[in-house]
C-alpha positions as CSV (number, residue, x, y, z in Angstrom):
1,X,21.7,37.1,-15.4
2,X,22.0,37.8,-19.3
3,X,19.6,38.4,-22.0
4,X,20.3,35.8,-24.6
5,X,19.1,36.6,-28.3
6,X,18.7,32.7,-28.8
7,X,15.7,32.9,-26.3
8,X,13.4,34.5,-28.9
9,X,14.4,32.3,-31.9
10,X,13.7,29.0,-29.5
11,X,10.6,30.4,-28.3
12,X,7.9,27.8,-27.3
13,X,5.3,29.2,-29.7
14,X,2.7,26.3,-29.0
15,X,2.5,26.7,-25.3
16,X,2.3,30.6,-25.8
17,X,-0.5,30.2,-28.4
18,X,-2.3,27.6,-26.3
19,X,-2.3,29.8,-23.2
20,X,-3.3,32.9,-25.2
21,X,-6.2,30.8,-26.8
22,X,-7.6,30.0,-23.3
23,X,-7.2,33.6,-22.0
24,X,-9.1,34.7,-25.0
25,X,-11.8,32.4,-24.5
26,X,-11.9,33.2,-20.9
27,X,-12.1,37.1,-21.7
28,X,-15.1,36.5,-24.1
29,X,-16.9,34.3,-21.4
30,X,-16.4,37.1,-18.8
31,X,-17.7,39.5,-21.3
32,X,-21.0,37.3,-21.2
33,X,-21.1,37.4,-17.7
34,X,-21.1,41.4,-17.4
35,X,-23.4,41.6,-20.3
36,X,-26.9,42.8,-19.1
37,X,-30.1,42.2,-21.3
38,X,-32.1,44.4,-18.9
39,X,-29.8,47.4,-18.7
40,X,-26.7,48.8,-20.9
41,X,-24.9,46.2,-23.0
42,X,-21.5,47.0,-21.6
43,X,-19.1,44.8,-19.5
44,X,-17.0,46.5,-16.9
45,X,-15.7,43.0,-15.9
46,X,-14.4,42.5,-19.5
47,X,-12.5,45.9,-19.5
48,X,-10.9,45.1,-16.2
49,X,-9.9,41.5,-17.1
50,X,-8.6,42.5,-20.3
51,X,-6.2,45.2,-18.4
52,X,-5.2,42.7,-16.0
53,X,-4.3,40.2,-19.0
54,X,-2.2,43.1,-20.3
55,X,-0.2,43.1,-16.9
56,X,-0.1,39.5,-16.9
57,X,1.8,39.6,-20.4
58,X,3.9,42.3,-19.0
59,X,4.8,39.6,-16.1
60,X,5.2,36.8,-18.4
61,X,7.6,38.8,-20.6
62,X,9.9,39.9,-17.9
63,X,9.8,36.3,-16.3
64,X,10.7,34.9,-19.6
65,X,13.9,37.1,-20.2
66,X,15.0,37.0,-16.7
67,X,15.2,33.3,-16.7
68,X,14.1,30.5,-14.1
69,X,17.6,30.1,-12.8
70,X,17.9,33.8,-11.8
71,X,14.4,34.0,-10.5
72,X,15.1,30.6,-8.5
73,X,18.3,32.2,-7.0
74,X,15.9,34.8,-5.4
75,X,13.3,32.2,-4.4
76,X,13.4,32.4,-0.7
77,X,13.6,36.3,-0.9
78,X,10.4,36.2,-3.0
79,X,8.8,33.8,-1.0
80,X,9.6,35.8,2.3
81,X,8.0,38.8,0.8
82,X,4.9,37.1,0.0
83,X,4.7,35.8,3.5
84,X,5.0,39.3,4.9
85,X,2.1,40.4,2.6
86,X,0.0,37.7,4.0
87,X,0.7,39.1,7.6
88,X,0.0,42.7,6.4
89,X,-3.4,41.3,5.1
90,X,-4.5,40.0,8.6
91,X,-4.1,43.7,10.0
92,X,-4.8,46.1,7.1
93,X,-6.4,43.8,4.3
94,X,-9.6,44.6,2.8
95,X,-12.8,42.5,3.6
96,X,-15.1,41.1,1.0
97,X,-17.8,38.7,1.6
98,X,-16.6,38.0,5.1
99,X,-13.0,37.2,4.0
100,X,-9.9,39.5,4.5
101,X,-7.9,38.6,1.7
102,X,-7.2,41.8,-0.3
103,X,-4.6,44.8,0.0
104,X,-5.8,48.0,-2.0
105,X,-2.9,49.6,-4.0
106,X,-3.5,52.8,-6.0
107,X,-7.1,51.7,-6.7
108,X,-6.1,48.1,-7.6
109,X,-7.0,45.1,-5.2
110,X,-4.3,42.9,-4.7
111,X,-4.5,39.3,-3.4
112,X,-1.3,38.1,-1.9
113,X,-2.6,34.4,-1.4
114,X,-2.5,34.2,-5.2
115,X,1.1,35.3,-5.5
116,X,2.2,32.7,-2.8
117,X,1.2,29.6,-4.8
118,X,3.8,30.5,-7.3
119,X,6.6,31.9,-4.7
120,X,6.1,28.5,-2.7
121,X,6.6,26.4,-5.8
122,X,9.8,28.3,-6.6
123,X,11.0,28.0,-2.9
124,X,10.2,24.3,-2.7
125,X,11.8,23.6,-6.2
126,X,15.1,25.8,-4.8
127,X,15.2,23.6,-1.6
128,X,14.9,20.2,-3.3
129,X,17.5,21.3,-5.9
130,X,19.7,22.6,-3.3
131,X,19.3,19.4,-0.8
132,X,18.8,16.3,-3.0
133,X,18.6,13.0,-1.2
134,X,20.8,10.2,-2.3
135,X,17.9,7.7,-2.5
136,X,14.4,9.1,-1.3
137,X,13.5,11.6,1.5
138,X,12.4,10.5,5.0
139,X,9.9,12.3,6.9
140,X,12.7,14.1,9.0
141,X,14.2,15.4,5.8
142,X,10.8,16.6,4.4
143,X,10.2,18.8,7.5
144,X,11.9,22.1,6.3
145,X,10.0,21.9,3.0
146,X,6.9,21.1,5.0
147,X,7.5,24.3,6.9
148,X,7.6,26.2,3.6
149,X,4.1,25.1,2.9
150,X,2.5,25.3,6.2
151,X,3.6,28.9,7.2
152,X,1.5,30.5,4.5
153,X,-1.1,28.0,4.6
154,X,-1.7,29.0,8.5
155,X,-2.0,32.4,7.4
156,X,-4.4,31.9,4.8
157,X,-6.7,30.0,6.9
158,X,-6.8,32.9,9.1
159,X,-8.1,35.1,6.4
160,X,-10.1,32.5,6.1
161,X,-9.6,31.0,2.5
162,X,-9.8,27.3,2.7
163,X,-9.7,26.8,-1.1
164,X,-6.3,28.5,-1.4
165,X,-4.9,26.8,1.8
166,X,-6.0,23.4,0.3
167,X,-4.3,24.3,-3.0
168,X,-0.9,25.0,-1.1
169,X,-1.3,21.5,0.5
170,X,-2.0,19.8,-2.6
171,X,0.9,21.4,-4.4
172,X,3.3,20.3,-1.7
173,X,2.0,16.7,-1.8
174,X,2.3,16.8,-5.6
175,X,6.2,17.1,-5.5
176,X,6.6,14.2,-3.4
177,X,6.2,11.7,-6.5
178,X,9.0,13.6,-8.1
179,X,11.3,14.1,-5.2
180,X,10.8,10.6,-3.7
181,X,9.8,9.5,-0.3
182,X,10.7,6.2,1.3
183,X,7.9,3.7,1.4
184,X,7.9,3.1,5.1
185,X,7.3,6.6,6.0
186,X,4.7,6.9,3.2
187,X,2.7,4.1,4.7
188,X,3.1,6.0,8.0
189,X,1.9,9.2,6.7
190,X,-1.0,7.6,4.8
191,X,-2.1,5.7,8.0
192,X,-1.9,8.9,10.4
193,X,-3.7,10.8,7.8
194,X,-6.4,8.3,7.7
195,X,-7.1,8.6,11.2
196,X,-6.7,12.4,11.6
197,X,-8.8,13.4,8.4
198,X,-12.1,12.1,10.2
199,X,-11.2,14.1,13.2
200,X,-10.8,17.1,11.1
201,X,-14.5,17.5,11.1
202,X,-14.8,18.8,14.7
203,X,-12.2,21.6,13.7
204,X,-14.1,22.9,10.7
205,X,-16.2,26.2,11.1
206,X,-20.0,25.9,10.7
207,X,-19.9,27.2,7.0
208,X,-17.0,24.7,6.0
209,X,-19.1,21.8,7.4
210,X,-22.2,23.1,5.6
211,X,-20.2,23.0,2.2
212,X,-19.5,19.4,2.8
213,X,-23.1,18.5,3.8
214,X,-24.2,20.5,0.6
215,X,-21.8,18.6,-1.6
216,X,-23.3,15.2,-0.4
217,X,-26.8,16.4,-0.9
218,X,-27.1,19.8,-2.4
219,X,-30.9,19.6,-2.1
220,X,-31.2,19.4,1.6
221,X,-31.2,23.3,1.6
222,X,-31.8,24.3,-2.1
223,X,-32.6,28.0,-1.4
224,X,-29.6,28.5,1.1
225,X,-26.4,26.5,1.0
226,X,-27.1,24.5,-2.1
227,X,-28.4,27.2,-4.2
228,X,-24.9,27.7,-5.9
229,X,-24.2,24.1,-7.1
230,X,-27.8,23.5,-8.0
231,X,-27.9,26.5,-10.3
232,X,-24.5,25.6,-11.7
233,X,-25.8,22.2,-12.7
234,X,-29.0,23.5,-14.1
235,X,-26.7,25.9,-16.2
236,X,-24.4,23.1,-17.5
237,X,-27.2,20.7,-18.0
238,X,-29.3,23.4,-20.0
239,X,-26.5,23.9,-22.6
240,X,-27.2,20.7,-24.1
241,X,-24.8,19.4,-26.9
242,X,-24.1,22.6,-28.7
243,X,-25.1,25.1,-26.2
244,X,-27.8,28.1,-26.2
245,X,-25.4,30.5,-27.9
246,X,-23.1,33.4,-27.1
247,X,-25.0,35.7,-24.7
248,X,-28.1,33.4,-24.8
249,X,-27.5,31.6,-21.6
250,X,-30.6,32.3,-19.5
251,X,-29.0,31.3,-16.1
252,X,-26.3,33.7,-16.9
253,X,-28.0,36.7,-18.3
254,X,-31.1,36.6,-15.8
255,X,-28.3,36.2,-13.0
256,X,-29.7,33.1,-11.3
257,X,-26.0,31.7,-11.3
258,X,-24.0,33.3,-8.4
259,X,-20.4,34.1,-8.7
260,X,-20.7,33.4,-12.4
261,X,-17.6,35.3,-13.1
262,X,-15.3,33.8,-10.7
263,X,-15.7,30.1,-9.4
264,X,-18.8,29.2,-11.7
265,X,-17.4,30.6,-14.9
266,X,-17.0,27.3,-16.5
267,X,-20.9,27.1,-15.9
268,X,-21.4,30.0,-18.0
269,X,-19.2,28.5,-20.6
270,X,-21.1,25.1,-20.6
271,X,-24.5,26.7,-20.8
272,X,-23.5,28.9,-23.8
273,X,-21.2,26.4,-25.8
274,X,-22.5,23.2,-24.7
275,X,-21.3,19.8,-24.1
276,X,-19.0,20.4,-27.2
277,X,-17.5,23.6,-26.0
278,X,-16.8,22.3,-22.4
279,X,-15.2,19.1,-24.0
280,X,-13.0,21.4,-26.3
281,X,-11.9,23.6,-23.4
282,X,-11.2,20.4,-21.3
283,X,-8.9,19.3,-24.1
284,X,-7.2,22.5,-24.2
285,X,-6.4,22.4,-20.5
286,X,-5.4,18.6,-20.9
287,X,-3.1,19.6,-23.7
288,X,-1.4,22.3,-21.5
289,X,-0.9,20.0,-18.6
290,X,0.7,17.4,-20.9
291,X,2.8,20.1,-22.7
292,X,3.9,21.1,-19.1
293,X,4.9,17.6,-18.2
294,X,6.9,17.4,-21.4
295,X,8.7,20.6,-20.5
296,X,9.6,19.4,-17.1
297,X,10.7,15.8,-18.5
298,X,12.9,17.5,-21.1
299,X,14.3,20.4,-19.2
300,X,18.2,20.9,-19.2
301,X,18.3,20.4,-15.3
302,X,16.8,19.2,-12.0
303,X,15.9,22.9,-11.0
304,X,14.2,23.2,-14.3
305,X,12.2,20.2,-14.0
306,X,10.9,20.9,-10.4
307,X,9.8,24.4,-11.3
308,X,8.2,23.3,-14.7
309,X,6.6,20.5,-12.6
310,X,5.3,22.7,-9.9
311,X,3.9,25.2,-12.3
312,X,2.0,22.4,-14.4
313,X,0.7,21.0,-10.9
314,X,-0.8,24.6,-10.2
315,X,-2.5,24.6,-13.5
316,X,-3.8,20.9,-13.4
317,X,-5.2,21.1,-9.8
318,X,-6.8,24.8,-10.5
319,X,-8.7,23.2,-13.6
320,X,-9.4,20.1,-11.9
321,X,-10.9,21.2,-8.7
322,X,-12.7,24.1,-10.3
323,X,-14.5,22.0,-13.0
324,X,-15.2,19.5,-10.1
325,X,-16.8,22.0,-8.1
326,X,-19.3,23.2,-10.9
327,X,-20.2,19.8,-11.9
328,X,-20.9,18.6,-8.3
329,X,-18.0,16.2,-8.1
330,X,-16.2,18.1,-5.5
331,X,-17.4,20.4,-2.6
332,X,-17.3,24.2,-3.3
333,X,-14.1,25.6,-2.0
334,X,-13.6,28.7,-3.9
335,X,-10.9,27.6,-6.5
336,X,-10.8,29.7,-9.7
337,X,-10.3,28.2,-13.2
338,X,-6.8,29.2,-14.2
339,X,-6.5,31.7,-17.1
340,X,-10.5,31.8,-17.3
341,X,-11.8,33.2,-14.0
342,X,-12.2,37.0,-13.4
343,X,-9.4,38.0,-11.0
344,X,-6.2,40.2,-11.5
345,X,-4.2,38.6,-9.0
346,X,-4.5,35.2,-10.2
347,X,-4.0,36.5,-13.8
348,X,-0.8,38.1,-13.4
349,X,0.5,35.5,-11.2
350,X,-0.5,32.5,-13.7
351,X,1.0,34.6,-16.7
352,X,4.2,35.2,-15.0
353,X,4.4,31.5,-14.2
354,X,3.7,30.7,-17.8
355,X,6.8,33.2,-18.7
356,X,9.0,31.0,-16.4
357,X,7.7,27.8,-18.0
358,X,8.4,29.5,-21.6
359,X,11.9,30.2,-20.3
360,X,12.5,26.6,-19.1
361,X,11.3,25.2,-22.5
362,X,13.4,27.4,-24.4
363,X,16.7,27.2,-22.2
364,X,16.8,23.4,-23.2
365,X,17.9,24.4,-26.7
366,X,20.6,26.8,-25.7
367,X,24.0,25.4,-25.1
368,X,25.3,28.4,-23.0
369,X,23.4,30.7,-20.4
């Protein structure tokens, strides 16, 4: 490992500026969720999220200077540590809202399931880079990387955290178009999945079934399971074209909107900044995803391509699923909006991932490393 002076001179300033712009918009939005018209006019959520953003920036700088190749060389070790932390959560984790997902360290709550999203991407990228297929992978050849996904997935389902578990599975599947799979095996997997998915209904817990039924018709239980999504759609719709204005969203300030700082943070933004604000934020995420794919395409090696693609997929699916949830287009599965939702573990993980992405983008201009 070596710290190259050329890294700073060739820094991808556009990527950095775009990510920071989204983060700052998120901070402003989180300030609004913690603001109170009835009591004091301070926001503890804003202060904490600002601290986590600073910690995330530190993680980004460290990841940037360490380099993606050095980090990938330790991918299996980092991945193993994150899995061990998931096991610790099952025995000693802190429980909130019926889910045992957090570890308390020195007054901070840390969520290992957020960390494992990035460590799994690194482990998968390392595996596919070290075990290339001359043509396309067979199902048998995909079993080892599938195990890399399934191990933390099972542990996360035990917490339970359906949203993060689904995200891990989606991230694994997202690698398939890049690494390739034989058509015959793809058809087989598709057919088996089509048969097994309906059977999965009988293995879901009652609250998970309720989420699916609520997605189909939220008004079947408007004061119970459908309350969240109904209030979310009211908030988004009431924003109109230009929004009600900063700190003037009634659904937000009167606390009708549940989980408004985490899962439904986009609803707050849409109510205050309207359709125009929502489109601008969507455009920013779209540009970030396109830029990430561009970095993957122009990476100087296959490893960089895989890592950049995995990180970009993480950002894309997080934004896609979260916005789909709050608009009633997808079931509510508890996936936060990247760089926007309140949460320290997710922010630090994502900013560290951005540091790796910045390094991949910058390294293509450096002849020796």
